[in-house]
LOGU-453203 format. One line per 8 residues: their letters; for each residue x, y, z of N, C-alpha, C. Coordinates in nm, 3 decimals. Atoms other than C-alpha are relative to their C-alpha. Example, Ala and Ser with C-alpha at 12.3 -4.5 7.8 and 13.67 -1.06 7.14 Angstrom:
% LOGU-453203
as = 0.089/-0.119/0.000/1.230/-0.450/0.780/0.090/0.120/0.000  -0.082/-0.119/-0.006/1.367/-0.106/0.714/-0.077/0.109/0.073
//
This chain:
% LOGU-453203
mtlatvvd = 0.077/-0.124/0.011/-11.551/0.926/-0.059/-0.034/0.025/-0.147  0.045/-0.019/0.136/-11.755/1.006/-0.371/0.004/0.147/-0.039  0.003/-0.136/0.050/-11.773/1.313/-0.591/-0.113/0.079/0.065  0.116/-0.068/-0.057/-12.119/1.399/-0.458/0.023/0.040/0.146  -0.023/-0.032/-0.142/-12.013/1.381/-0.093/0.104/0.110/0.016  -0.102/-0.105/-0.008/-11.706/1.598/-0.157/-0.061/0.135/-0.037  0.065/-0.125/0.038/-11.915/1.861/-0.336/-0.089/0.050/0.114  0.084/-0.039/-0.115/-12.161/1.860/-0.044/0.084/0.055/0.113
emtsrgfr = -0.088/-0.045/-0.108/-11.875/1.896/0.203/0.060/0.136/-0.031  -0.055/-0.129/0.040/-11.723/2.183/0.004/-0.107/0.108/0.008  0.111/-0.095/-0.010/-12.065/2.352/-0.013/-0.019/0.046/0.145  0.015/-0.035/-0.142/-12.086/2.338/0.367/0.112/0.091/0.047  -0.112/-0.087/-0.037/-11.750/2.518/0.379/0.001/0.131/-0.076  0.012/-0.130/0.064/-11.869/2.805/0.165/0.011/0.000/-0.151  -0.008/0.006/0.146/-11.818/2.686/-0.194/-0.141/-0.031/-0.054  0.142/0.023/0.024/-12.188/2.731/-0.265/-0.043/0.015/-0.145
edfrvvdg = 0.040/-0.022/0.139/-12.196/2.845/-0.627/0.031/-0.122/-0.088  -0.024/0.102/0.103/-12.224/2.604/-0.920/0.058/0.073/-0.121  -0.068/-0.070/0.109/-11.969/2.727/-1.175/-0.002/-0.084/-0.128  -0.013/0.062/0.131/-11.967/2.652/-1.547/0.074/0.095/-0.093  -0.070/-0.084/0.098/-11.752/2.776/-1.836/-0.089/0.017/-0.121  0.087/-0.032/0.113/-11.961/2.952/-2.101/0.064/0.113/-0.081  -0.057/-0.101/0.089/-11.816/3.141/-2.398/0.128/0.062/0.055  -0.130/-0.048/-0.046/-11.471/3.167/-2.242/0.000/0.072/0.132
rllavgsg = 0.008/-0.062/-0.132/-11.591/3.299/-1.905/-0.065/-0.096/0.098  0.057/0.086/-0.103/-11.688/3.142/-1.575/-0.136/0.057/0.042  0.135/-0.042/-0.036/-12.063/3.160/-1.509/-0.039/-0.058/0.134  0.056/0.044/-0.127/-12.202/3.144/-1.157/-0.149/-0.022/-0.025  0.137/0.034/0.039/-12.530/2.962/-1.224/-0.103/0.066/0.092  0.096/-0.054/-0.097/-12.700/3.083/-0.906/-0.022/0.149/-0.012  0.011/-0.146/0.002/-12.624/3.454/-0.928/0.000/0.059/-0.140  -0.006/-0.051/0.137/-12.572/3.486/-1.304/0.125/0.083/-0.027
etlgsgdl = -0.123/-0.078/0.016/-12.239/3.664/-1.248/0.098/-0.075/-0.088  -0.103/0.062/0.083/-11.966/3.599/-1.507/0.136/0.059/0.036  -0.134/-0.040/-0.044/-11.594/3.617/-1.434/0.104/-0.045/-0.101  -0.112/0.036/0.084/-11.273/3.615/-1.633/0.102/-0.081/0.078  -0.099/0.084/-0.067/-10.981/3.384/-1.559/0.091/0.078/0.094  -0.086/-0.081/-0.085/-10.781/3.671/-1.411/-0.063/0.040/0.132  0.071/-0.036/-0.123/-11.046/3.724/-1.143/-0.016/-0.117/0.096  0.026/0.123/-0.075/-11.021/3.371/-1.003/0.127/-0.062/0.057
virefhrf = -0.107/0.078/-0.062/-10.807/3.152/-0.779/-0.055/-0.140/0.031  0.038/0.137/-0.037/-10.824/2.773/-0.746/0.053/-0.027/0.141  -0.038/0.021/-0.139/-10.826/2.702/-0.373/0.027/-0.147/0.031  -0.021/0.143/-0.021/-10.844/2.321/-0.393/-0.058/-0.077/-0.117  0.063/0.086/0.099/-10.920/2.034/-0.626/0.018/-0.146/0.039  0.004/0.142/-0.036/-11.002/1.665/-0.594/-0.025/-0.081/-0.127  0.019/0.089/0.116/-10.976/1.385/-0.851/-0.069/-0.127/0.044  0.075/0.122/-0.029/-11.203/1.083/-0.869/0.004/-0.094/-0.120
egisdpdd = 0.004/0.102/0.105/-11.206/0.758/-1.065/-0.113/-0.097/0.029  0.108/0.096/-0.015/-11.515/0.547/-1.120/0.055/-0.141/0.003  -0.051/0.136/-0.013/-11.453/0.188/-1.011/-0.045/-0.086/-0.117  0.052/0.084/0.106/-11.675/0.033/-1.279/-0.024/0.073/-0.131  0.033/-0.076/0.119/-11.731/0.314/-1.527/0.102/0.111/-0.021  -0.100/-0.104/0.025/-11.452/0.526/-1.684/-0.060/0.138/-0.016  0.064/-0.130/0.014/-11.709/0.801/-1.748/-0.012/0.071/0.134  0.008/-0.061/-0.132/-11.710/0.859/-1.370/0.129/0.072/0.040
maivygie = -0.123/-0.070/-0.029/-11.354/0.991/-1.384/-0.027/0.150/-0.005  0.034/-0.142/-0.006/-11.385/1.353/-1.274/0.097/0.073/0.093  -0.078/-0.085/-0.090/-11.212/1.643/-1.105/-0.089/0.117/0.039  0.080/-0.112/-0.049/-11.382/1.906/-0.889/0.094/0.108/0.054  -0.082/-0.114/-0.041/-11.228/2.249/-0.839/-0.078/0.087/0.099  0.055/-0.100/-0.091/-11.292/2.478/-0.544/0.057/0.135/-0.040  -0.046/-0.126/0.059/-11.273/2.828/-0.695/-0.056/0.120/0.078  0.041/-0.124/-0.067/-11.286/3.174/-0.537/0.032/0.118/-0.090
svtglrgt = -0.022/-0.120/0.081/-11.324/3.508/-0.714/0.058/0.112/0.086  -0.057/-0.114/-0.073/-11.164/3.840/-0.621/-0.107/0.071/0.082  0.109/-0.062/-0.074/-11.507/3.950/-0.499/-0.045/-0.086/0.118  0.034/0.087/-0.112/-11.523/3.660/-0.252/-0.101/-0.107/-0.034  0.096/0.102/0.041/-11.766/3.446/-0.453/0.072/-0.135/-0.009  -0.064/0.132/-0.004/-11.686/3.077/-0.393/-0.096/-0.107/-0.052  0.084/0.106/0.053/-11.810/2.767/-0.571/0.083/-0.113/-0.056  -0.066/0.118/0.054/-11.729/2.439/-0.740/-0.018/-0.008/-0.151
lvdaygvy = 0.004/0.023/0.143/-11.652/2.351/-1.099/0.042/-0.145/-0.023  -0.027/0.142/0.021/-11.668/1.987/-1.211/0.029/-0.026/-0.147  -0.036/0.037/0.138/-11.503/1.842/-1.521/0.034/-0.147/-0.004  -0.049/0.136/0.019/-11.438/1.497/-1.660/0.152/0.006/0.009  -0.145/0.003/-0.019/-11.079/1.385/-1.609/0.064/-0.092/-0.102  -0.073/0.084/0.092/-10.819/1.243/-1.844/-0.046/0.021/-0.143  0.032/-0.011/0.142/-10.915/1.167/-2.205/-0.138/0.059/-0.025  0.136/-0.049/0.017/-11.275/1.277/-2.145/-0.017/0.145/0.044
adpalsaf = 0.007/-0.138/-0.048/-11.189/1.627/-2.019/-0.052/0.093/-0.109  0.054/-0.100/0.092/-11.366/1.925/-2.179/0.113/0.095/-0.042  -0.112/-0.086/0.044/-11.104/2.109/-2.395/-0.022/0.147/0.030  0.028/-0.142/-0.024/-11.277/2.446/-2.356/0.020/0.035/0.147  -0.016/-0.022/-0.144/-11.285/2.414/-1.977/0.148/-0.004/0.038  -0.143/0.012/-0.029/-10.923/2.300/-1.966/0.077/0.124/-0.046  -0.067/-0.119/0.053/-10.815/2.594/-2.183/-0.026/0.121/0.089  0.032/-0.111/-0.090/-10.994/2.839/-1.953/0.080/-0.008/0.129
ledvkide = -0.068/0.017/-0.128/-10.837/2.694/-1.639/0.151/0.019/-0.009  -0.145/-0.019/0.014/-10.486/2.722/-1.783/0.043/0.139/0.046  -0.033/-0.138/-0.037/-10.500/3.096/-1.711/-0.048/0.038/0.140  0.047/-0.027/-0.136/-10.650/3.064/-1.363/0.112/-0.031/0.100  -0.106/0.017/-0.099/-10.409/3.108/-1.074/-0.036/-0.110/0.100  0.020/0.105/-0.100/-10.365/2.812/-0.836/0.065/0.045/0.131  -0.051/-0.035/-0.132/-10.325/2.891/-0.468/0.115/-0.094/0.036  -0.117/0.082/-0.033/-9.980/2.772/-0.357/-0.028/-0.097/0.115
tayigprv = 0.035/0.088/-0.112/-10.141/2.620/-0.049/-0.123/-0.086/-0.031  0.121/0.074/0.039/-10.424/2.458/-0.247/0.015/-0.148/0.032  0.001/0.143/-0.027/-10.521/2.108/-0.143/-0.016/-0.076/-0.130  0.005/0.083/0.119/-10.455/1.853/-0.414/-0.040/-0.140/0.042  0.050/0.132/-0.036/-10.656/1.533/-0.391/0.091/-0.111/-0.048  -0.083/0.114/0.039/-10.517/1.184/-0.448/0.014/-0.014/-0.151  -0.030/0.019/0.142/-10.356/1.098/-0.783/-0.090/-0.108/-0.059  0.086/0.095/0.071/-10.587/0.925/-1.030/0.063/-0.028/-0.136
plvteasl = -0.063/0.031/0.128/-10.453/0.740/-1.335/-0.077/0.058/-0.118  0.063/-0.052/0.121/-10.521/0.902/-1.673/-0.039/-0.113/-0.094  0.026/0.115/0.086/-10.511/0.564/-1.847/-0.037/-0.119/0.087  0.044/0.119/-0.074/-10.707/0.266/-1.712/-0.026/-0.113/-0.099  0.028/0.114/0.087/-10.789/-0.079/-1.846/-0.125/0.022/-0.083  0.124/-0.026/0.074/-11.128/0.053/-1.955/0.018/0.104/-0.110  -0.023/-0.103/0.101/-10.975/0.332/-2.166/0.015/-0.063/-0.138  -0.018/0.047/0.137/-10.999/0.286/-2.543/0.134/0.049/-0.052
indvlthy = -0.133/-0.035/0.047/-10.658/0.281/-2.709/-0.005/0.118/-0.096  0.011/-0.111/0.093/-10.775/0.515/-2.986/-0.012/0.134/0.074  0.014/-0.122/-0.080/-10.877/0.773/-2.723/0.132/0.037/0.067  -0.128/-0.026/-0.067/-10.549/0.735/-2.537/0.102/0.056/-0.098  -0.094/-0.048/0.101/-10.344/0.780/-2.856/-0.033/0.142/-0.044  0.041/-0.134/0.042/-10.546/1.087/-2.952/0.040/0.106/0.101  -0.025/-0.100/-0.104/-10.502/1.264/-2.619/0.144/-0.005/0.053  -0.134/0.015/-0.055/-10.162/1.127/-2.514/0.090/-0.071/-0.101
pstaplfi = -0.078/0.063/0.108/-9.949/1.062/-2.827/0.131/-0.063/0.045  -0.126/0.059/-0.047/-9.637/0.982/-2.622/-0.017/-0.146/0.043  0.023/0.140/-0.036/-9.801/0.649/-2.531/0.015/-0.092/-0.122  -0.002/0.082/0.122/-9.786/0.531/-2.895/0.121/-0.094/-0.007  -0.114/0.093/0.006/-9.427/0.392/-2.885/-0.011/-0.114/0.101  0.016/0.106/-0.100/-9.513/0.199/-2.567/-0.094/-0.108/-0.049  0.095/0.098/0.053/-9.814/0.035/-2.728/0.066/-0.086/-0.107  -0.062/0.073/0.110/-9.613/-0.061/-3.034/0.109/-0.094/0.051
dygrlyvd = -0.110/0.082/-0.052/-9.314/-0.191/-2.835/-0.049/-0.119/0.080  0.044/0.105/-0.092/-9.517/-0.398/-2.589/-0.078/-0.113/-0.066  0.077/0.108/0.061/-9.735/-0.594/-2.828/-0.081/0.045/-0.119  0.077/-0.025/0.121/-9.971/-0.615/-3.121/-0.127/0.080/0.031  0.123/-0.077/-0.009/-10.243/-0.358/-3.166/-0.105/-0.054/-0.096  0.089/0.052/0.102/-10.397/-0.556/-3.447/-0.048/-0.140/0.035  0.059/0.132/-0.021/-10.603/-0.874/-3.468/-0.002/-0.073/-0.134  0.005/0.085/0.120/-10.558/-1.153/-3.725/-0.135/-0.070/-0.006
rprelyas = 0.128/0.067/0.017/-10.884/-1.286/-3.865/0.007/-0.096/-0.119  -0.004/0.100/0.108/-10.934/-1.599/-4.078/-0.056/0.055/-0.132  0.042/-0.034/0.135/-10.966/-1.548/-4.455/0.004/0.150/-0.029  -0.018/-0.142/0.027/-10.866/-1.181/-4.433/0.147/0.027/-0.028  -0.137/-0.023/0.044/-10.555/-1.057/-4.614/0.077/0.086/0.100  -0.067/-0.092/-0.090/-10.474/-0.773/-4.378/-0.055/-0.012/0.142  0.043/-0.002/-0.140/-10.486/-0.752/-4.000/-0.096/0.117/0.020  0.095/-0.107/-0.028/-10.761/-0.537/-3.850/0.030/0.063/0.136
fpglsvge = -0.017/-0.075/-0.125/-10.762/-0.276/-3.574/-0.140/0.024/0.057  0.139/-0.005/-0.044/-11.090/-0.335/-3.387/-0.034/0.101/0.109  0.030/-0.097/-0.105/-11.063/-0.047/-3.139/0.005/-0.063/0.137  -0.015/0.071/-0.127/-10.929/-0.240/-2.840/0.001/0.096/0.117  -0.022/-0.073/-0.125/-10.949/-0.119/-2.484/0.139/-0.035/0.049  -0.133/0.029/-0.053/-10.625/-0.106/-2.288/0.002/-0.137/0.067  0.008/0.130/-0.067/-10.740/-0.406/-2.084/0.005/-0.115/-0.099  -0.002/0.105/0.103/-10.805/-0.613/-2.400/0.137/-0.013/-0.061
ylerngld = -0.136/0.000/0.054/-10.465/-0.514/-2.537/0.095/-0.072/0.095  -0.087/0.064/-0.099/-10.293/-0.620/-2.214/-0.024/-0.151/0.004  0.034/0.142/-0.007/-10.477/-0.952/-2.209/0.046/-0.075/-0.124  -0.038/0.066/0.125/-10.415/-1.036/-2.576/0.151/-0.021/-0.010  -0.145/0.008/0.010/-10.043/-0.975/-2.536/0.066/-0.060/0.124  -0.052/0.064/-0.120/-10.006/-1.142/-2.194/0.097/0.087/0.077  -0.092/-0.096/-0.061/-9.851/-0.832/-2.038/-0.025/0.017/0.150  0.010/-0.034/-0.142/-9.783/-0.733/-1.678/-0.083/0.127/0.012
rlrvleel = 0.093/-0.111/0.001/-10.083/-0.507/-1.622/0.050/0.120/0.080  -0.041/-0.111/-0.085/-9.947/-0.299/-1.335/0.119/0.075/-0.058  -0.121/-0.064/0.054/-9.609/-0.234/-1.498/-0.031/0.082/-0.125  0.031/-0.070/0.124/-9.748/-0.140/-1.839/-0.089/0.121/0.026  0.087/-0.113/-0.033/-10.024/0.079/-1.692/0.079/0.113/0.065  -0.083/-0.102/-0.064/-9.765/0.258/-1.481/0.078/0.079/-0.104  -0.077/-0.069/0.104/-9.553/0.337/-1.788/-0.090/0.082/-0.091  0.094/-0.076/0.083/-9.855/0.441/-1.995/-0.043/0.127/0.071
naaaesdd = 0.042/-0.118/-0.075/-9.967/0.677/-1.719/0.112/0.101/0.015  -0.113/-0.093/-0.007/-9.619/0.824/-1.686/0.010/0.081/-0.129  -0.004/-0.069/0.128/-9.621/0.906/-2.058/-0.119/0.095/-0.014  0.120/-0.084/0.009/-9.979/1.040/-2.038/0.012/0.124/0.087  -0.017/-0.115/-0.090/-9.897/1.263/-1.741/0.101/0.098/-0.057  -0.099/-0.087/0.064/-9.594/1.396/-1.929/-0.067/0.085/-0.108  0.073/-0.074/0.103/-9.818/1.491/-2.222/-0.096/0.100/0.061  0.097/-0.087/-0.066/-10.077/1.639/-1.987/0.066/0.126/0.051
harrwgip = -0.073/-0.117/-0.052/-9.823/1.866/-1.817/0.057/0.084/-0.113  -0.057/-0.075/0.113/-9.656/1.959/-2.147/-0.106/0.082/-0.070  0.109/-0.071/0.066/-9.992/2.055/-2.295/-0.037/0.126/0.076  0.034/-0.117/-0.081/-10.059/2.289/-2.006/0.099/0.113/-0.020  -0.104/-0.101/0.021/-9.731/2.466/-2.082/0.022/0.030/-0.148  -0.011/-0.028/0.143/-9.780/2.468/-2.460/0.120/-0.064/-0.066  -0.116/0.069/0.056/-9.496/2.224/-2.527/-0.048/-0.113/-0.091  0.040/0.111/0.089/-9.526/1.987/-2.829/0.023/-0.134/0.068
tgeaairp = -0.010/0.132/-0.062/-9.581/1.625/-2.729/0.008/-0.109/-0.105  -0.001/0.118/0.087/-9.530/1.279/-2.878/0.084/0.020/-0.124  -0.073/-0.011/0.125/-9.421/1.261/-3.240/0.019/0.146/-0.041  -0.011/-0.141/0.038/-9.487/1.633/-3.285/0.122/0.066/0.062  -0.115/-0.059/-0.068/-9.201/1.704/-3.043/0.130/-0.027/-0.074  -0.126/0.036/0.067/-8.941/1.531/-3.262/-0.016/-0.015/-0.150  0.023/0.016/0.142/-9.102/1.473/-3.603/-0.130/0.070/-0.039  0.123/-0.072/0.029/-9.351/1.745/-3.687/-0.063/-0.037/-0.133
dfslalgy = 0.054/0.036/0.130/-9.394/1.604/-4.040/-0.065/-0.137/0.000  0.059/0.132/-0.007/-9.530/1.271/-3.917/-0.137/0.007/0.066  0.132/0.010/-0.061/-9.885/1.175/-3.830/-0.003/-0.119/0.094  0.016/0.114/-0.090/-10.013/0.929/-3.571/-0.080/-0.112/-0.065  0.074/0.105/0.069/-10.186/0.722/-3.838/0.081/-0.129/0.002  -0.065/0.131/0.000/-10.109/0.352/-3.807/-0.037/-0.076/-0.125  0.027/0.080/0.118/-10.074/0.144/-4.122/-0.020/-0.145/0.039  0.026/0.140/-0.032/-10.139/-0.228/-4.152/0.123/-0.070/0.057
taayrpre = -0.120/0.056/-0.061/-9.779/-0.286/-4.043/0.017/0.047/0.144  -0.005/-0.056/-0.136/-9.854/-0.104/-3.714/0.120/0.090/0.018  -0.114/-0.092/-0.005/-9.581/0.149/-3.797/-0.049/0.141/-0.032  0.034/-0.137/0.031/-9.585/0.527/-3.821/0.016/0.025/-0.150  -0.008/-0.033/0.141/-9.645/0.673/-4.165/0.015/0.151/-0.013  -0.012/-0.144/0.022/-9.534/1.013/-4.294/-0.135/0.059/-0.033  0.129/-0.064/0.020/-9.819/1.261/-4.304/-0.040/0.000/-0.146  0.034/-0.006/0.141/-9.796/1.291/-4.681/-0.038/-0.137/-0.057
davpdkip = 0.034/0.133/0.047/-9.835/0.914/-4.711/-0.131/-0.051/0.059  0.122/0.045/-0.065/-10.152/0.899/-4.502/-0.109/-0.030/-0.104  0.092/0.025/0.112/-10.354/0.924/-4.826/0.085/-0.009/-0.125  -0.090/0.016/0.114/-10.144/0.778/-5.112/-0.048/0.076/-0.123  0.031/-0.070/0.123/-10.130/0.993/-5.423/0.019/-0.092/-0.119  -0.021/0.075/0.123/-10.151/0.861/-5.776/0.133/0.038/-0.061  -0.132/-0.025/0.057/-9.806/0.825/-5.933/0.001/-0.046/-0.145  -0.002/0.038/0.141/-9.766/0.827/-6.313/0.094/-0.118/-0.024
vvavqaar = -0.084/0.116/0.032/-9.629/0.503/-6.453/0.132/0.045/-0.060  -0.123/-0.049/0.066/-9.378/0.702/-6.662/0.102/0.043/0.104  -0.092/-0.047/-0.103/-9.229/0.856/-6.348/0.066/-0.118/0.070  -0.055/0.118/-0.065/-9.185/0.515/-6.188/0.103/-0.067/-0.089  -0.092/0.065/0.093/-9.023/0.369/-6.502/0.129/0.080/-0.015  -0.120/-0.087/0.015/-8.787/0.667/-6.532/0.089/-0.015/0.122  -0.081/0.015/-0.122/-8.678/0.622/-6.170/0.070/-0.133/0.005  -0.058/0.135/-0.008/-8.618/0.249/-6.208/0.098/-0.028/-0.113
gpe = -0.086/0.030/0.113/-8.453/0.261/-6.545/-0.056/-0.115/-0.081  0.048/0.111/0.086/-8.490/0.002/-6.820/0.004/-0.134/0.073  0.006/0.133/-0.061/-8.591/-0.348/-6.713/-0.001/-0.108/-0.107
//
């Protein structure tokens, strides 16, 4: 079943409005009515994953207002989700009997590692532990980080795709849930003074070392003592 067919089916059941989040409120495109998060209830939602295109990852919400207005709201899912829309929905009540569609992975082989690290920092230790994120190139002093996809990373390191993807998604889901509850994730949860910048050694670097400062020669000599 596709996103379009589900939206059509929901429309036939009364979710006729096309909702969008504009300036922190929910806009009903058809009627022009705007609603706050406290006036809404999520009655159901469905997740979808594009088979060939990660941009097709989406989630559709069936939403009802206190006035009885019903409609659908569609958002990208996972790393491509709209932050403003996600922030708005955090304050919207979910019906305890709401239908939840099938689970869709947040991280796929088509996902870019840089995007995954940005949105789900708890995946960083897994990437580092499982294999190299860098690529050695002839006649170059330092290794390079070419912006690999997860699939390319798995292939280059000869990893068990299903097992690694399962662990990456477990970490991503943990970050996703923690973010909804305002809980720090990844390195920020245990080392707030560290950044997620990767150096040429593929190791974490302290935030203050992300851009090296100039150090006076006299200070270095004083620290080392006479030579």
